[in-house]
The first five atom37 places (N, CA, C, CB, O) and aatype in JSON, in Angstrom:
{
  "aatype": [20, 20, 20, 20, 20, 20, 20, 20, 20, 20, 20, 20, 20, 20, 20, 20, 20, 20, 20, 20, 20, 20, 20, 20, 20, 20, 20, 20, 20, 20, 20, 20, 20, 20, 20, 20, 20, 20, 20, 20, 20, 20, 20, 20, 20, 20, 20, 20, 20, 20, 20, 20, 20, 20, 20, 20, 20, 20, 20, 20, 20, 20, 20, 20, 20, 20, 20, 20, 20, 20, 20, 20, 20, 20, 20, 20, 20, 20, 20, 20, 20, 20, 20, 20, 20, 20],
  "atom_mask": [
    [1, 1, 1, 1, 1],
    [1, 1, 1, 1, 1],
    [1, 1, 1, 1, 1],
    [1, 1, 1, 1, 1],
    [1, 1, 1, 1, 1],
    [1, 1, 1, 1, 1],
    [1, 1, 1, 1, 1],
    [1, 1, 1, 1, 1],
    [1, 1, 1, 1, 1],
    [1, 1, 1, 1, 1],
    [1, 1, 1, 1, 1],
    [1, 1, 1, 1, 1],
    [1, 1, 1, 1, 1],
    [1, 1, 1, 1, 1],
    [1, 1, 1, 1, 1],
    [1, 1, 1, 1, 1],
    [1, 1, 1, 1, 1],
    [1, 1, 1, 1, 1],
    [1, 1, 1, 1, 1],
    [1, 1, 1, 1, 1],
    [1, 1, 1, 1, 1],
    [1, 1, 1, 1, 1],
    [1, 1, 1, 1, 1],
    [1, 1, 1, 1, 1],
    [1, 1, 1, 1, 1],
    [1, 1, 1, 1, 1],
    [1, 1, 1, 1, 1],
    [1, 1, 1, 1, 1],
    [1, 1, 1, 1, 1],
    [1, 1, 1, 1, 1],
    [1, 1, 1, 1, 1],
    [1, 1, 1, 1, 1],
    [1, 1, 1, 1, 1],
    [1, 1, 1, 1, 1],
    [1, 1, 1, 1, 1],
    [1, 1, 1, 1, 1],
    [1, 1, 1, 1, 1],
    [1, 1, 1, 1, 1],
    [1, 1, 1, 1, 1],
    [1, 1, 1, 1, 1],
    [1, 1, 1, 1, 1],
    [1, 1, 1, 1, 1],
    [1, 1, 1, 1, 1],
    [1, 1, 1, 1, 1],
    [1, 1, 1, 1, 1],
    [1, 1, 1, 1, 1],
    [1, 1, 1, 1, 1],
    [1, 1, 1, 1, 1],
    [1, 1, 1, 1, 1],
    [1, 1, 1, 1, 1],
    [1, 1, 1, 1, 1],
    [1, 1, 1, 1, 1],
    [1, 1, 1, 1, 1],
    [1, 1, 1, 1, 1],
    [1, 1, 1, 1, 1],
    [1, 1, 1, 1, 1],
    [1, 1, 1, 1, 1],
    [1, 1, 1, 1, 1],
    [1, 1, 1, 1, 1],
    [1, 1, 1, 1, 1],
    [1, 1, 1, 1, 1],
    [1, 1, 1, 1, 1],
    [1, 1, 1, 1, 1],
    [1, 1, 1, 1, 1],
    [1, 1, 1, 1, 1],
    [1, 1, 1, 1, 1],
    [1, 1, 1, 1, 1],
    [1, 1, 1, 1, 1],
    [1, 1, 1, 1, 1],
    [1, 1, 1, 1, 1],
    [1, 1, 1, 1, 1],
    [1, 1, 1, 1, 1],
    [1, 1, 1, 1, 1],
    [1, 1, 1, 1, 1],
    [1, 1, 1, 1, 1],
    [1, 1, 1, 1, 1],
    [1, 1, 1, 1, 1],
    [1, 1, 1, 1, 1],
    [1, 1, 1, 1, 1],
    [1, 1, 1, 1, 1],
    [1, 1, 1, 1, 1],
    [1, 1, 1, 1, 1],
    [1, 1, 1, 1, 1],
    [1, 1, 1, 1, 1],
    [1, 1, 1, 1, 1],
    [1, 1, 1, 1, 1]
  ],
  "atom_positions": [
    [[106.44, 140.46, -147.46], [107.27, 139.77, -148.43], [106.76, 140.1, -149.83], [107.26, 138.24, -148.18], [105.56, 140.17, -150.07]],
    [[107.68, 140.29, -150.74], [107.32, 140.63, -152.11], [106.72, 139.43, -152.84], [108.54, 141.16, -152.87], [107.09, 138.28, -152.57]],
    [[105.81, 139.7, -153.76], [105.18, 138.64, -154.54], [105.82, 138.46, -155.9], [103.71, 138.93, -154.71], [105.75, 137.38, -156.49]],
    [[106.45, 139.51, -156.4], [107.05, 139.47, -157.73], [108.43, 138.84, -157.64], [107.12, 140.9, -158.35], [109.2, 139.11, -156.72]],
    [[108.74, 137.99, -158.62], [109.98, 137.23, -158.61], [111.22, 138.14, -158.58], [110.04, 136.31, -159.83], [112.17, 137.88, -157.84]],
    [[111.2, 139.19, -159.38], [112.36, 140.09, -159.43], [112.53, 140.85, -158.12], [112.21, 141.08, -160.6], [113.65, 141.13, -157.69]],
    [[111.42, 141.17, -157.48], [111.49, 141.87, -156.19], [112.03, 140.95, -155.11], [110.1, 142.4, -155.79], [112.76, 141.39, -154.22]],
    [[111.67, 139.66, -155.19], [112.22, 138.69, -154.24], [113.72, 138.57, -154.4], [111.55, 137.31, -154.43], [114.46, 138.47, -153.42]],
    [[114.17, 138.58, -155.65], [115.61, 138.49, -155.92], [116.32, 139.75, -155.39], [115.88, 138.32, -157.44], [117.4, 139.64, -154.81]],
    [[115.73, 140.91, -155.6], [116.34, 142.15, -155.11], [116.52, 142.1, -153.6], [115.49, 143.38, -155.51], [117.53, 142.58, -153.08]],
    [[115.56, 141.52, -152.9], [115.65, 141.4, -151.45], [116.82, 140.5, -151.07], [114.34, 140.85, -150.86], [117.58, 140.81, -150.15]],
    [[116.96, 139.37, -151.78], [118.07, 138.45, -151.5], [119.42, 139.1, -151.79], [117.92, 137.17, -152.34], [120.36, 138.99, -151.0]],
    [[119.52, 139.79, -152.92], [120.77, 140.44, -153.3], [121.13, 141.54, -152.31], [120.67, 141.03, -154.72], [122.29, 141.69, -151.93]],
    [[120.12, 142.31, -151.9], [120.36, 143.39, -150.94], [120.86, 142.84, -149.61], [119.08, 144.21, -150.71], [121.73, 143.43, -148.98]],
    [[120.31, 141.7, -149.19], [120.75, 141.08, -147.93], [122.2, 140.61, -148.03], [119.83, 139.89, -147.57], [122.96, 140.76, -147.08]],
    [[122.57, 140.05, -149.18], [123.96, 139.61, -149.39], [124.92, 140.79, -149.34], [124.09, 138.88, -150.75], [125.97, 140.73, -148.69]],
    [[124.55, 141.86, -150.04], [125.41, 143.04, -150.07], [125.52, 143.68, -148.69], [124.88, 144.07, -151.08], [126.59, 144.14, -148.29]],
    [[124.42, 143.7, -147.98], [124.41, 144.28, -146.64], [125.35, 143.49, -145.73], [122.98, 144.3, -146.05], [126.09, 144.08, -144.93]],
    [[125.33, 142.16, -145.84], [126.21, 141.33, -145.02], [127.67, 141.57, -145.36], [125.87, 139.84, -145.19], [128.51, 141.68, -144.47]],
    [[127.98, 141.66, -146.66], [129.35, 141.92, -147.08], [129.83, 143.28, -146.61], [129.46, 141.82, -148.61], [130.93, 143.42, -146.08]],
    [[128.98, 144.3, -146.79], [129.35, 145.66, -146.38], [129.57, 145.73, -144.88], [128.28, 146.66, -146.81], [130.48, 146.42, -144.41]],
    [[128.74, 145.04, -144.13], [128.86, 145.05, -142.67], [130.19, 144.42, -142.25], [127.68, 144.29, -142.01], [130.87, 144.94, -141.36]],
    [[130.56, 143.32, -142.89], [131.83, 142.65, -142.57], [133.02, 143.55, -142.89], [131.95, 141.32, -143.33], [133.94, 143.69, -142.09]],
    [[133.0, 144.15, -144.08], [134.11, 145.02, -144.5], [134.22, 146.23, -143.58], [133.93, 145.47, -145.96], [135.32, 146.62, -143.19]],
    [[133.09, 146.83, -143.25], [133.1, 148.02, -142.39], [133.58, 147.68, -140.98], [131.7, 148.65, -142.34], [134.31, 148.46, -140.38]],
    [[133.16, 146.53, -140.47], [133.58, 146.1, -139.13], [135.08, 145.86, -139.1], [132.82, 144.83, -138.71], [135.77, 146.29, -138.17]],
    [[135.6, 145.17, -140.13], [137.03, 144.89, -140.22], [137.83, 146.19, -140.27], [137.33, 144.02, -141.47], [138.86, 146.33, -139.62]],
    [[137.34, 147.14, -141.06], [138.01, 148.44, -141.21], [138.0, 149.22, -139.89], [137.35, 149.27, -142.32], [139.01, 149.8, -139.5]],
    [[136.85, 149.23, -139.21], [136.75, 149.95, -137.94], [137.69, 149.36, -136.9], [135.31, 149.93, -137.42], [138.28, 150.09, -136.1]],
    [[137.83, 148.04, -136.89], [138.74, 147.38, -135.95], [140.18, 147.8, -136.24], [138.6, 145.85, -136.04], [140.94, 148.09, -135.31]],
    [[140.56, 147.83, -137.51], [141.91, 148.24, -137.9], [142.18, 149.69, -137.48], [142.11, 148.07, -139.41], [143.27, 150.01, -137.0]],
    [[141.18, 150.55, -137.67], [141.33, 151.96, -137.29], [141.48, 152.09, -135.78], [140.11, 152.78, -137.78], [142.3, 152.88, -135.3]],
    [[140.7, 151.32, -135.04], [140.77, 151.39, -133.57], [142.13, 150.93, -133.07], [139.66, 150.55, -132.94], [142.66, 151.51, -132.11]],
    [[142.7, 149.9, -133.7], [144.03, 149.42, -133.29], [145.07, 150.52, -133.48], [144.44, 148.16, -134.09], [145.93, 150.7, -132.62]],
    [[144.99, 151.24, -134.58], [145.93, 152.34, -134.84], [145.74, 153.45, -133.82], [145.76, 152.89, -136.28], [146.71, 153.99, -133.3]],
    [[144.5, 153.79, -133.53], [144.19, 154.85, -132.57], [144.74, 154.53, -131.19], [142.68, 155.09, -132.5], [145.33, 155.39, -130.53]],
    [[144.54, 153.29, -130.76], [145.03, 152.87, -129.44], [146.55, 152.89, -129.4], [144.5, 151.46, -129.09], [147.15, 153.35, -128.43]],
    [[147.18, 152.37, -130.48], [148.64, 152.34, -130.52], [149.23, 153.74, -130.55], [149.12, 151.54, -131.75], [150.24, 154.01, -129.9]],
    [[148.6, 154.65, -131.3], [149.08, 156.03, -131.37], [148.9, 156.73, -130.04], [148.35, 156.8, -132.48], [149.75, 157.52, -129.63]],
    [[147.8, 156.46, -129.38], [147.55, 157.08, -128.07], [148.55, 156.62, -127.03], [146.14, 156.76, -127.61], [148.91, 157.38, -126.13]],
    [[148.99, 155.36, -127.14], [149.95, 154.81, -126.19], [151.4, 155.07, -126.62], [149.72, 153.32, -126.02], [152.34, 154.63, -125.96]],
    [[151.55, 155.8, -127.74], [152.88, 156.09, -128.31], [153.67, 154.79, -128.53], [153.68, 157.04, -127.37], [154.86, 154.7, -128.24]],
    [[152.97, 153.81, -129.06], [153.55, 152.5, -129.36], [154.33, 152.58, -130.67], [152.45, 151.4, -129.44], [153.89, 153.24, -131.61]],
    [[155.48, 151.93, -130.73], [156.29, 151.92, -131.94], [155.66, 151.1, -133.05], [157.66, 151.39, -131.64], [156.07, 151.19, -134.21]],
    [[154.69, 150.29, -132.7], [154.02, 149.41, -133.65], [152.94, 150.14, -134.44], [153.4, 148.22, -132.92], [152.31, 149.55, -135.32]],
    [[152.72, 151.41, -134.15], [151.63, 152.17, -134.76], [151.8, 152.3, -136.27], [151.53, 153.55, -134.13], [150.81, 152.26, -137.0]],
    [[153.03, 152.45, -136.75], [153.25, 152.61, -138.2], [152.87, 151.36, -138.96], [154.71, 152.97, -138.48], [152.28, 151.44, -140.04]],
    [[153.22, 150.2, -138.41], [152.86, 148.94, -139.06], [151.33, 148.76, -139.07], [153.53, 147.74, -138.35], [150.76, 148.31, -140.06]],
    [[150.7, 149.12, -137.96], [149.24, 149.03, -137.9], [148.58, 150.03, -138.85], [148.75, 149.26, -136.46], [147.52, 149.76, -139.41]],
    [[149.23, 151.18, -139.03], [148.7, 152.19, -139.95], [148.66, 151.64, -141.37], [149.56, 153.47, -139.9], [147.69, 151.85, -142.09]],
    [[149.71, 150.93, -141.77], [149.75, 150.36, -143.11], [148.6, 149.37, -143.33], [151.09, 149.67, -143.36], [147.98, 149.35, -144.39]],
    [[148.32, 148.56, -142.31], [147.23, 147.6, -142.4], [145.88, 148.32, -142.48], [147.25, 146.64, -141.2], [144.99, 147.92, -143.24]],
    [[145.73, 149.37, -141.68], [144.47, 150.12, -141.67], [144.24, 150.83, -143.0], [144.47, 151.15, -140.53], [143.12, 150.85, -143.51]],
    [[145.3, 151.41, -143.57], [145.18, 152.09, -144.85], [144.78, 151.09, -145.95], [146.51, 152.8, -145.22], [143.96, 151.4, -146.81]],
    [[145.37, 149.9, -145.9], [145.01, 148.87, -146.88], [143.54, 148.48, -146.73], [145.91, 147.62, -146.71], [142.83, 148.3, -147.72]],
    [[143.08, 148.34, -145.49], [141.67, 147.98, -145.24], [140.74, 149.09, -145.73], [141.44, 147.71, -143.73], [139.69, 148.81, -146.3]],
    [[141.11, 150.35, -145.49], [140.29, 151.47, -145.93], [140.24, 151.53, -147.46], [140.83, 152.8, -145.36], [139.17, 151.76, -148.04]],
    [[141.38, 151.33, -148.1], [141.42, 151.34, -149.57], [140.56, 150.22, -150.15], [142.86, 151.19, -150.06], [139.86, 150.42, -151.15]],
    [[140.63, 149.06, -149.52], [139.83, 147.93, -150.0], [138.34, 148.23, -149.84], [140.2, 146.64, -149.24], [137.54, 147.91, -150.72]],
    [[137.97, 148.84, -148.72], [136.56, 149.19, -148.5], [136.09, 150.22, -149.52], [136.37, 149.73, -147.07], [134.96, 150.16, -150.0]],
    [[136.96, 151.18, -149.84], [136.61, 152.2, -150.82], [136.46, 151.59, -152.21], [137.66, 153.32, -150.84], [135.58, 151.99, -152.98]],
    [[137.31, 150.64, -152.54], [137.23, 150.02, -153.86], [135.98, 149.17, -154.01], [138.47, 149.17, -154.12], [135.48, 148.99, -155.12]],
    [[135.48, 148.63, -152.89], [134.26, 147.82, -152.93], [133.0, 148.69, -152.84], [134.26, 146.8, -151.79], [131.89, 148.18, -152.95]],
    [[133.18, 149.99, -152.64], [132.04, 150.89, -152.58], [131.43, 151.01, -151.2], [131.02, 150.44, -153.53], [130.35, 151.58, -151.05]],
    [[132.09, 150.48, -150.18], [131.57, 150.58, -148.82], [131.76, 152.01, -148.31], [132.28, 149.56, -147.88], [130.89, 152.56, -147.65]],
    [[132.91, 152.6, -148.64], [133.18, 154.0, -148.3], [133.33, 154.79, -149.6], [134.46, 154.13, -147.41], [133.84, 154.28, -150.59]],
    [[132.89, 156.03, -149.58], [133.15, 156.94, -150.69], [134.64, 157.27, -150.7], [132.29, 158.25, -150.57], [135.28, 157.23, -149.65]],
    [[135.18, 157.58, -151.87], [136.63, 157.8, -151.97], [137.1, 158.97, -151.11], [137.02, 158.05, -153.42], [138.2, 158.93, -150.56]],
    [[136.29, 160.0, -150.98], [136.67, 161.15, -150.15], [136.63, 160.79, -148.66], [135.76, 162.35, -150.43], [137.45, 161.28, -147.88]],
    [[135.69, 159.96, -148.28], [135.61, 159.5, -146.9], [136.84, 158.68, -146.57], [134.33, 158.67, -146.66], [137.43, 158.83, -145.49]],
    [[137.24, 157.81, -147.5], [138.42, 156.98, -147.3], [139.66, 157.86, -147.17], [138.59, 155.98, -148.46], [140.5, 157.63, -146.3]],
    [[139.77, 158.86, -148.02], [140.93, 159.76, -147.98], [140.98, 160.51, -146.66], [140.88, 160.75, -149.16], [142.05, 160.7, -146.08]],
    [[139.81, 160.95, -146.18], [139.75, 161.68, -144.91], [140.17, 160.8, -143.75], [138.34, 162.21, -144.67], [140.91, 161.24, -142.87]],
    [[139.7, 159.55, -143.74], [140.06, 158.63, -142.67], [141.56, 158.34, -142.68], [139.27, 157.32, -142.8], [142.2, 158.32, -141.63]],
    [[142.12, 158.11, -143.86], [143.56, 157.83, -143.97], [144.38, 159.03, -143.51], [143.93, 157.46, -145.4], [145.38, 158.86, -142.81]],
    [[143.97, 160.22, -143.9], [144.68, 161.43, -143.52], [144.67, 161.63, -142.01], [144.07, 162.65, -144.21], [145.69, 161.95, -141.41]],
    [[143.51, 161.43, -141.41], [143.36, 161.6, -139.97], [144.25, 160.62, -139.21], [141.9, 161.42, -139.56], [144.9, 161.0, -138.23]],
    [[144.26, 159.36, -139.66], [145.09, 158.35, -138.99], [146.57, 158.65, -139.15], [144.78, 156.95, -139.54], [147.35, 158.51, -138.2]],
    [[146.96, 159.06, -140.35], [148.38, 159.36, -140.6], [148.86, 160.52, -139.74], [148.61, 159.68, -142.07], [149.96, 160.48, -139.19]],
    [[148.03, 161.55, -139.63], [148.39, 162.69, -138.76], [148.54, 162.23, -137.32], [147.32, 163.81, -138.85], [149.46, 162.65, -136.62]],
    [[147.64, 161.39, -136.87], [147.65, 160.9, -135.5], [148.94, 160.12, -135.21], [146.42, 160.01, -135.24], [149.57, 160.3, -134.17]],
    [[149.31, 159.25, -136.15], [150.51, 158.43, -135.96], [151.76, 159.3, -136.01], [150.59, 157.32, -137.03], [152.68, 159.12, -135.21]],
    [[151.81, 160.24, -136.95], [152.99, 161.11, -137.06], [153.16, 161.99, -135.83], [152.87, 161.99, -138.31], [154.29, 162.31, -135.43]],
    [[152.05, 162.38, -135.23], [152.12, 163.22, -134.04], [152.62, 162.42, -132.84], [150.75, 163.85, -133.74], [153.3, 162.96, -131.97]],
    [[152.27, 161.13, -132.79], [152.64, 160.31, -131.64], [154.08, 159.81, -131.69], [151.7, 159.13, -131.54], [154.68, 159.5, -130.66]],
    [[154.64, 159.74, -132.88], [156.0, 159.19, -133.02], [157.07, 160.24, -132.9], [156.16, 158.48, -134.34], [158.25, 159.94, -132.99]]
  ]
}
């Protein structure tokens, strides 16, 4: 454990950010998995799920959880998958 007050605060702040990032990343991965499953099953609901997943990815990128290029790559991959299945 750190002895310096500022170092103790950095530990607390890092833990808060880690918890937030974990929640956002988990939510995004779940949305992506729903789209993948729907596209694989050729479900008509895949386009609606894609919109939700893209919104989740954009939100994660805006919060700094994902780099903007990573977000763009994930969105592109999902869109191709859905377009191929429909």
